[in-house]
N, CA, C and O atoms as CSV, one atom per row, in Angstrom:
chain,resi,resn,atom,element,x,y,z
A,1,MET,N,N,27.297,-2.042,20.378
A,1,MET,CA,C,26.544,-1.562,19.240
A,1,MET,C,C,25.608,-0.436,19.677
A,1,MET,O,O,25.140,-0.388,20.814
A,2,SER,N,N,25.358,0.462,18.736
A,2,SER,CA,C,24.497,1.593,19.072
A,2,SER,C,C,23.029,1.162,19.038
A,2,SER,O,O,22.680,0.107,18.507
A,3,SER,N,N,22.196,1.999,19.612
A,3,SER,CA,C,20.766,1.677,19.646
A,3,SER,C,C,20.158,1.702,18.241
A,3,SER,O,O,19.179,1.001,17.984
A,4,THR,N,N,20.719,2.491,17.341
A,4,THR,CA,C,20.216,2.533,15.967
A,4,THR,C,C,20.382,1.181,15.285
A,4,THR,O,O,19.484,0.727,14.576
A,5,VAL,N,N,21.509,0.549,15.492
A,5,VAL,CA,C,21.747,-0.769,14.890
A,5,VAL,C,C,20.754,-1.784,15.444
A,5,VAL,O,O,20.228,-2.607,14.695
A,6,TRP,N,N,20.495,-1.735,16.742
A,6,TRP,CA,C,19.534,-2.662,17.341
A,6,TRP,C,C,18.126,-2.422,16.814
A,6,TRP,O,O,17.370,-3.374,16.619
A,7,ILE,N,N,17.767,-1.179,16.584
A,7,ILE,CA,C,16.449,-0.860,16.033
A,7,ILE,C,C,16.333,-1.417,14.614
A,7,ILE,O,O,15.299,-1.978,14.249
A,8,ILE,N,N,17.382,-1.266,13.820
A,8,ILE,CA,C,17.376,-1.790,12.451
A,8,ILE,C,C,17.264,-3.312,12.460
A,8,ILE,O,O,16.510,-3.883,11.672
A,9,ILE,N,N,18.002,-3.964,13.339
A,9,ILE,CA,C,17.940,-5.429,13.440
A,9,ILE,C,C,16.549,-5.875,13.881
A,9,ILE,O,O,16.003,-6.830,13.327
A,10,ALA,N,N,15.970,-5.199,14.870
A,10,ALA,CA,C,14.629,-5.547,15.344
A,10,ALA,C,C,13.586,-5.349,14.248
A,10,ALA,O,O,12.675,-6.166,14.107
A,11,ALA,N,N,13.710,-4.274,13.473
A,11,ALA,CA,C,12.771,-4.034,12.377
A,11,ALA,C,C,12.910,-5.103,11.308
A,11,ALA,O,O,11.907,-5.551,10.752
A,12,ALA,N,N,14.134,-5.521,11.011
A,12,ALA,CA,C,14.356,-6.569,10.021
A,12,ALA,C,C,13.748,-7.893,10.481
A,12,ALA,O,O,13.110,-8.591,9.692
A,13,VAL,N,N,13.941,-8.237,11.743
A,13,VAL,CA,C,13.382,-9.483,12.278
A,13,VAL,C,C,11.857,-9.426,12.276
A,13,VAL,O,O,11.205,-10.402,11.905
A,14,ALA,N,N,11.284,-8.301,12.685
A,14,ALA,CA,C,9.825,-8.150,12.694
A,14,ALA,C,C,9.259,-8.249,11.279
A,14,ALA,O,O,8.228,-8.886,11.065
A,15,THR,N,N,9.922,-7.627,10.322
A,15,THR,CA,C,9.478,-7.697,8.931
A,15,THR,C,C,9.539,-9.128,8.423
A,15,THR,O,O,8.616,-9.594,7.755
A,16,TYR,N,N,10.618,-9.822,8.736
A,16,TYR,CA,C,10.762,-11.218,8.294
A,16,TYR,C,C,9.649,-12.076,8.871
A,16,TYR,O,O,9.031,-12.853,8.144
A,17,PHE,N,N,9.383,-11.948,10.172
A,17,PHE,CA,C,8.371,-12.798,10.790
A,17,PHE,C,C,6.968,-12.479,10.294
A,17,PHE,O,O,6.149,-13.389,10.167
A,18,THR,N,N,6.666,-11.216,10.010
A,18,THR,CA,C,5.333,-10.912,9.482
A,18,THR,C,C,5.176,-11.470,8.071
A,18,THR,O,O,4.101,-11.953,7.715
A,19,ARG,N,N,6.224,-11.409,7.271
A,19,ARG,CA,C,6.121,-11.949,5.913
A,19,ARG,C,C,6.044,-13.471,5.918
A,19,ARG,O,O,5.210,-14.047,5.219
A,20,ILE,N,N,6.883,-14.118,6.678
A,20,ILE,CA,C,6.863,-15.582,6.714
A,20,ILE,C,C,5.586,-16.076,7.394
A,20,ILE,O,O,5.073,-17.143,7.055
A,21,GLY,N,N,5.073,-15.299,8.353
A,21,GLY,CA,C,3.823,-15.669,9.015
A,21,GLY,C,C,2.652,-15.665,8.050
A,21,GLY,O,O,1.826,-16.578,8.060
A,22,GLY,N,N,2.583,-14.626,7.210
A,22,GLY,CA,C,1.524,-14.585,6.203
A,22,GLY,C,C,1.622,-15.737,5.229
A,22,GLY,O,O,0.611,-16.326,4.847
A,23,TYR,N,N,2.826,-16.055,4.832
A,23,TYR,CA,C,3.029,-17.190,3.919
A,23,TYR,C,C,2.597,-18.501,4.583
A,23,TYR,O,O,1.925,-19.319,3.956
A,24,LEU,N,N,2.974,-18.700,5.831
A,24,LEU,CA,C,2.626,-19.951,6.514
A,24,LEU,C,C,1.118,-20.090,6.714
A,24,LEU,O,O,0.571,-21.187,6.603
A,25,VAL,N,N,0.455,-18.983,7.008
A,25,VAL,CA,C,-0.994,-19.043,7.190
A,25,VAL,C,C,-1.678,-19.377,5.870
A,25,VAL,O,O,-2.549,-20.245,5.819
A,26,LEU,N,N,-1.283,-18.687,4.803
A,26,LEU,CA,C,-1.937,-18.921,3.507
A,26,LEU,C,C,-1.569,-20.267,2.895
A,26,LEU,O,O,-2.344,-20.812,2.109
A,27,SER,N,N,-0.420,-20.810,3.232
A,27,SER,CA,C,-0.019,-22.098,2.660
A,27,SER,C,C,-0.827,-23.261,3.232
A,27,SER,O,O,-0.797,-24.360,2.678
A,28,ARG,N,N,-1.535,-23.039,4.312
A,28,ARG,CA,C,-2.340,-24.105,4.914
A,28,ARG,C,C,-3.629,-24.357,4.139
A,28,ARG,O,O,-4.266,-25.397,4.307
A,29,PHE,N,N,-4.013,-23.401,3.288
A,29,PHE,CA,C,-5.254,-23.528,2.531
A,29,PHE,C,C,-4.970,-24.062,1.131
A,29,PHE,O,O,-3.988,-23.687,0.490
A,30,ASP,N,N,-5.853,-24.945,0.674
A,30,ASP,CA,C,-5.710,-25.469,-0.688
A,30,ASP,C,C,-6.082,-24.402,-1.714
A,30,ASP,O,O,-5.451,-24.282,-2.764
A,31,ARG,N,N,-7.107,-23.641,-1.392
A,31,ARG,CA,C,-7.611,-22.632,-2.315
A,31,ARG,C,C,-7.907,-21.359,-1.532
A,31,ARG,O,O,-8.475,-21.408,-0.441
A,32,ILE,N,N,-7.522,-20.229,-2.092
A,32,ILE,CA,C,-7.768,-18.945,-1.443
A,32,ILE,C,C,-9.050,-18.359,-2.029
A,32,ILE,O,O,-9.246,-18.353,-3.244
A,33,HIS,N,N,-9.908,-17.873,-1.156
A,33,HIS,CA,C,-11.163,-17.277,-1.598
A,33,HIS,C,C,-10.867,-16.057,-2.475
A,33,HIS,O,O,-9.932,-15.310,-2.185
A,34,PRO,N,N,-11.635,-15.844,-3.527
A,34,PRO,CA,C,-11.370,-14.710,-4.427
A,34,PRO,C,C,-11.384,-13.347,-3.735
A,34,PRO,O,O,-10.644,-12.450,-4.138
A,35,ARG,N,N,-12.209,-13.178,-2.706
A,35,ARG,CA,C,-12.224,-11.903,-1.977
A,35,ARG,C,C,-10.928,-11.684,-1.193
A,35,ARG,O,O,-10.422,-10.564,-1.118
A,36,VAL,N,N,-10.409,-12.738,-0.624
A,36,VAL,CA,C,-9.133,-12.627,0.090
A,36,VAL,C,C,-8.020,-12.299,-0.894
A,36,VAL,O,O,-7.171,-11.452,-0.619
A,37,GLU,N,N,-8.024,-12.963,-2.030
A,37,GLU,CA,C,-7.012,-12.703,-3.044
A,37,GLU,C,C,-7.106,-11.265,-3.558
A,37,GLU,O,O,-6.081,-10.614,-3.762
A,38,ALA,N,N,-8.313,-10.773,-3.765
A,38,ALA,CA,C,-8.491,-9.390,-4.213
A,38,ALA,C,C,-7.992,-8.412,-3.152
A,38,ALA,O,O,-7.379,-7.396,-3.477
A,39,GLY,N,N,-8.253,-8.718,-1.901
A,39,GLY,CA,C,-7.759,-7.866,-0.821
A,39,GLY,C,C,-6.245,-7.847,-0.749
A,39,GLY,O,O,-5.643,-6.791,-0.548
A,40,LEU,N,N,-5.628,-8.998,-0.910
A,40,LEU,CA,C,-4.168,-9.070,-0.894
A,40,LEU,C,C,-3.552,-8.351,-2.093
A,40,LEU,O,O,-2.478,-7.759,-1.985
A,41,ASN,N,N,-4.237,-8.405,-3.232
A,41,ASN,CA,C,-3.741,-7.699,-4.411
A,41,ASN,C,C,-3.843,-6.187,-4.255
A,41,ASN,O,O,-3.120,-5.452,-4.928
A,42,ALA,N,N,-4.724,-5.709,-3.384
A,42,ALA,CA,C,-4.901,-4.275,-3.178
A,42,ALA,C,C,-3.910,-3.702,-2.165
A,42,ALA,O,O,-3.808,-2.482,-2.041
A,43,VAL,N,N,-3.193,-4.531,-1.451
A,43,VAL,CA,C,-2.285,-4.052,-0.406
A,43,VAL,C,C,-1.177,-3.134,-0.942
A,43,VAL,O,O,-0.944,-2.087,-0.339
A,44,PRO,N,N,-0.485,-3.463,-2.035
A,44,PRO,CA,C,0.570,-2.549,-2.497
A,44,PRO,C,C,0.062,-1.150,-2.830
A,44,PRO,O,O,0.721,-0.163,-2.502
A,45,ALA,N,N,-1.090,-1.052,-3.471
A,45,ALA,CA,C,-1.648,0.265,-3.784
A,45,ALA,C,C,-2.027,1.016,-2.507
A,45,ALA,O,O,-1.855,2.233,-2.429
A,46,ALA,N,N,-2.531,0.308,-1.523
A,46,ALA,CA,C,-2.903,0.951,-0.263
A,46,ALA,C,C,-1.673,1.466,0.474
A,46,ALA,O,O,-1.699,2.563,1.033
A,47,VAL,N,N,-0.610,0.692,0.478
A,47,VAL,CA,C,0.626,1.119,1.137
A,47,VAL,C,C,1.211,2.329,0.418
A,47,VAL,O,O,1.653,3.280,1.063
A,48,LEU,N,N,1.217,2.301,-0.903
A,48,LEU,CA,C,1.727,3.434,-1.674
A,48,LEU,C,C,0.909,4.689,-1.387
A,48,LEU,O,O,1.467,5.779,-1.253
A,49,THR,N,N,-0.389,4.542,-1.295
A,49,THR,CA,C,-1.250,5.686,-1.000
A,49,THR,C,C,-0.948,6.259,0.375
A,49,THR,O,O,-0.913,7.479,0.535
A,50,THR,N,N,-0.729,5.414,1.363
A,50,THR,CA,C,-0.433,5.925,2.703
A,50,THR,C,C,0.918,6.622,2.767
A,50,THR,O,O,1.137,7.465,3.637
A,51,LEU,N,N,1.819,6.286,1.864
A,51,LEU,CA,C,3.115,6.965,1.833
A,51,LEU,C,C,3.069,8.270,1.049
A,51,LEU,O,O,3.727,9.241,1.424
A,52,VAL,N,N,2.300,8.302,-0.032
A,52,VAL,CA,C,2.288,9.455,-0.926
A,52,VAL,C,C,1.286,10.520,-0.480
A,52,VAL,O,O,1.590,11.710,-0.558
A,53,ALA,N,N,0.117,10.128,-0.020
A,53,ALA,CA,C,-0.954,11.075,0.278
A,53,ALA,C,C,-0.561,12.154,1.286
A,53,ALA,O,O,-0.832,13.326,1.026
A,54,PRO,N,N,0.058,11.829,2.415
A,54,PRO,CA,C,0.411,12.906,3.353
A,54,PRO,C,C,1.410,13.906,2.758
A,54,PRO,O,O,1.312,15.107,3.010
A,55,ALA,N,N,2.354,13.417,1.983
A,55,ALA,CA,C,3.339,14.318,1.380
A,55,ALA,C,C,2.678,15.240,0.368
A,55,ALA,O,O,3.040,16.413,0.267
A,56,VAL,N,N,1.723,14.727,-0.371
A,56,VAL,CA,C,1.035,15.554,-1.362
A,56,VAL,C,C,0.125,16.576,-0.674
A,56,VAL,O,O,0.086,17.740,-1.072
A,57,MET,N,N,-0.593,16.147,0.341
A,57,MET,CA,C,-1.530,17.050,1.011
A,57,MET,C,C,-0.818,18.170,1.778
A,57,MET,O,O,-1.336,19.282,1.874
A,58,GLN,N,N,0.345,17.883,2.312
A,58,GLN,CA,C,1.092,18.893,3.062
A,58,GLN,C,C,2.150,19.569,2.206
A,58,GLN,O,O,2.804,20.511,2.653
A,59,GLY,N,N,2.321,19.097,0.987
A,59,GLY,CA,C,3.372,19.605,0.120
A,59,GLY,C,C,2.964,20.862,-0.626
A,59,GLY,O,O,1.833,21.340,-0.544
A,60,GLY,N,N,3.927,21.362,-1.342
A,60,GLY,CA,C,3.718,22.562,-2.123
A,60,GLY,C,C,3.634,22.257,-3.600
A,60,GLY,O,O,3.272,21.151,-4.002
A,61,PRO,N,N,3.972,23.247,-4.405
A,61,PRO,CA,C,3.878,23.084,-5.860
A,61,PRO,C,C,4.775,21.973,-6.414
A,61,PRO,O,O,4.411,21.324,-7.395
A,62,ALA,N,N,5.929,21.748,-5.807
A,62,ALA,CA,C,6.832,20.700,-6.294
A,62,ALA,C,C,6.185,19.323,-6.155
A,62,ALA,O,O,6.257,18.505,-7.073
A,63,GLU,N,N,5.566,19.072,-5.033
A,63,GLU,CA,C,4.920,17.781,-4.813
A,63,GLU,C,C,3.714,17.609,-5.726
A,63,GLU,O,O,3.476,16.519,-6.247
A,64,TRP,N,N,2.949,18.687,-5.921
A,64,TRP,CA,C,1.785,18.616,-6.803
A,64,TRP,C,C,2.216,18.364,-8.247
A,64,TRP,O,O,1.581,17.588,-8.961
A,65,ALA,N,N,3.288,19.016,-8.671
A,65,ALA,CA,C,3.788,18.788,-10.028
A,65,ALA,C,C,4.230,17.338,-10.201
A,65,ALA,O,O,3.957,16.720,-11.230
A,66,ALA,N,N,4.907,16.801,-9.201
A,66,ALA,CA,C,5.382,15.417,-9.273
A,66,ALA,C,C,4.225,14.434,-9.338
A,66,ALA,O,O,4.274,13.471,-10.104
A,67,ILE,N,N,3.193,14.661,-8.551
A,67,ILE,CA,C,2.072,13.717,-8.551
A,67,ILE,C,C,1.288,13.806,-9.854
A,67,ILE,O,O,0.778,12.794,-10.335
A,68,ILE,N,N,1.184,15.000,-10.432
A,68,ILE,CA,C,0.487,15.141,-11.714
A,68,ILE,C,C,1.267,14.435,-12.821
A,68,ILE,O,O,0.686,13.701,-13.621
A,69,VAL,N,N,2.573,14.653,-12.869
A,69,VAL,CA,C,3.396,13.995,-13.887
A,69,VAL,C,C,3.359,12.480,-13.701
A,69,VAL,O,O,3.248,11.742,-14.680
A,70,ALA,N,N,3.448,12.013,-12.470
A,70,ALA,CA,C,3.396,10.573,-12.214
A,70,ALA,C,C,2.055,9.993,-12.646
A,70,ALA,O,O,2.002,8.885,-13.180
A,71,GLY,N,N,0.974,10.730,-12.420
A,71,GLY,CA,C,-0.339,10.264,-12.843
A,71,GLY,C,C,-0.459,10.167,-14.352
A,71,GLY,O,O,-1.022,9.204,-14.872
A,72,VAL,N,N,0.068,11.163,-15.062
A,72,VAL,CA,C,0.026,11.135,-16.525
A,72,VAL,C,C,0.886,9.998,-17.068
A,72,VAL,O,O,0.476,9.295,-17.992
A,73,VAL,N,N,2.068,9.815,-16.503
A,73,VAL,CA,C,2.942,8.732,-16.948
A,73,VAL,C,C,2.319,7.368,-16.630
A,73,VAL,O,O,2.503,6.417,-17.390
A,74,ALA,N,N,1.590,7.263,-15.524
A,74,ALA,CA,C,0.950,5.997,-15.160
A,74,ALA,C,C,-0.097,5.579,-16.188
A,74,ALA,O,O,-0.344,4.387,-16.372
A,75,LEU,N,N,-0.714,6.555,-16.861
A,75,LEU,CA,C,-1.709,6.215,-17.878
A,75,LEU,C,C,-1.080,5.584,-19.107
A,75,LEU,O,O,-1.723,4.792,-19.796
A,76,ARG,N,N,0.167,5.927,-19.389
A,76,ARG,CA,C,0.833,5.443,-20.591
A,76,ARG,C,C,1.899,4.387,-20.310
A,76,ARG,O,O,2.010,3.409,-21.050
A,77,GLY,N,N,2.672,4.573,-19.261
A,77,GLY,CA,C,3.818,3.713,-19.003
A,77,GLY,C,C,3.554,2.707,-17.905
A,77,GLY,O,O,2.424,2.505,-17.461
A,78,GLY,N,N,4.627,2.093,-17.491
A,78,GLY,CA,C,4.542,1.105,-16.433
A,78,GLY,C,C,4.789,1.712,-15.065
A,78,GLY,O,O,4.939,2.924,-14.916
A,79,LEU,N,N,4.826,0.856,-14.091
A,79,LEU,CA,C,4.985,1.287,-12.707
A,79,LEU,C,C,6.350,1.930,-12.462
A,79,LEU,O,O,6.442,2.958,-11.791
A,80,MET,N,N,7.404,1.328,-13.004
A,80,MET,CA,C,8.744,1.862,-12.777
A,80,MET,C,C,8.915,3.224,-13.438
A,80,MET,O,O,9.517,4.125,-12.854
A,81,SER,N,N,8.392,3.381,-14.646
A,81,SER,CA,C,8.510,4.688,-15.308
A,81,SER,C,C,7.721,5.751,-14.550
A,81,SER,O,O,8.126,6.913,-14.516
A,82,MET,N,N,6.608,5.369,-13.948
A,82,MET,CA,C,5.831,6.307,-13.145
A,82,MET,C,C,6.640,6.784,-11.946
A,82,MET,O,O,6.710,7.984,-11.677
A,83,PHE,N,N,7.253,5.845,-11.225
A,83,PHE,CA,C,8.058,6.215,-10.063
A,83,PHE,C,C,9.238,7.095,-10.461
A,83,PHE,O,O,9.518,8.099,-9.807
A,84,LEU,N,N,9.922,6.719,-11.525
A,84,LEU,CA,C,11.094,7.481,-11.955
A,84,LEU,C,C,10.715,8.889,-12.410
A,84,LEU,O,O,11.397,9.856,-12.072
A,85,ALA,N,N,9.635,9.005,-13.169
A,85,ALA,CA,C,9.204,10.324,-13.637
A,85,ALA,C,C,8.783,11.208,-12.470
A,85,ALA,O,O,9.156,12.380,-12.414
A,86,GLY,N,N,8.018,10.662,-11.548
A,86,GLY,CA,C,7.588,11.434,-10.386
A,86,GLY,C,C,8.761,11.865,-9.524
A,86,GLY,O,O,8.809,13.006,-9.066
A,87,ALA,N,N,9.702,10.968,-9.302
A,87,ALA,CA,C,10.873,11.307,-8.489
A,87,ALA,C,C,11.739,12.350,-9.182
A,87,ALA,O,O,12.243,13.269,-8.535
A,88,ALA,N,N,11.917,12.214,-10.504
A,88,ALA,CA,C,12.729,13.179,-11.238
A,88,ALA,C,C,12.105,14.567,-11.200
A,88,ALA,O,O,12.800,15.558,-10.974
A,89,VAL,N,N,10.807,14.641,-11.419
A,89,VAL,CA,C,10.128,15.946,-11.371
A,89,VAL,C,C,10.209,16.538,-9.972
A,89,VAL,O,O,10.416,17.742,-9.826
A,90,LEU,N,N,10.053,15.730,-8.965
A,90,LEU,CA,C,10.116,16.219,-7.589
A,90,LEU,C,C,11.503,16.780,-7.273
A,90,LEU,O,O,11.621,17.862,-6.697
A,91,VAL,N,N,12.535,16.057,-7.644
A,91,VAL,CA,C,13.908,16.518,-7.365
A,91,VAL,C,C,14.205,17.820,-8.124
A,91,VAL,O,O,14.754,18.767,-7.560
A,92,ILE,N,N,13.833,17.851,-9.402
A,92,ILE,CA,C,14.108,19.039,-10.217
A,92,ILE,C,C,13.286,20.225,-9.719
A,92,ILE,O,O,13.803,21.336,-9.606
A,93,ALA,N,N,12.018,19.994,-9.425
A,93,ALA,CA,C,11.160,21.085,-8.962
A,93,ALA,C,C,11.621,21.627,-7.610
A,93,ALA,O,O,11.630,22.840,-7.400
A,94,ARG,N,N,11.996,20.754,-6.709
A,94,ARG,CA,C,12.495,21.230,-5.403
A,94,ARG,C,C,13.807,22.004,-5.569
A,94,ARG,O,O,14.062,22.963,-4.841
A,95,HIS,N,N,14.622,21.590,-6.514
A,95,HIS,CA,C,15.892,22.284,-6.736
A,95,HIS,C,C,15.657,23.702,-7.254
A,95,HIS,O,O,16.297,24.644,-6.787
A,96,PHE,N,N,14.758,23.858,-8.200
A,96,PHE,CA,C,14.555,25.166,-8.816
A,96,PHE,C,C,13.544,26.039,-8.075
A,96,PHE,O,O,13.577,27.262,-8.215
A,97,MET,N,N,12.658,25.445,-7.300
A,97,MET,CA,C,11.650,26.237,-6.577
A,97,MET,C,C,12.109,26.645,-5.187
A,97,MET,O,O,11.475,27.489,-4.553
A,98,ALA,N,N,13.187,26.070,-4.707
A,98,ALA,CA,C,13.642,26.372,-3.343
A,98,ALA,C,C,14.520,27.598,-3.282
A,98,ALA,O,O,14.978,27.976,-2.204
């Protein structure tokens, strides 16, 4: 097997153990403190920000247009419509601006 396959397998195993580890730790408690719960609820937004922010800051007009459209759609629609609108604008803008 190639080294790429081994890297993918190792990443999958590491991801599985971190997820199951978090579940096992939290399952030991009868009640989760509200601050811990609030912190855990903020994780998806934090991860999304770490993925989107560098691309927007280093990007050009296509990325800025996509983030603006996604922001406007987020005010009215749901999460999936926001992602789809932002991705569609990004693909179309990169196609016509390149």
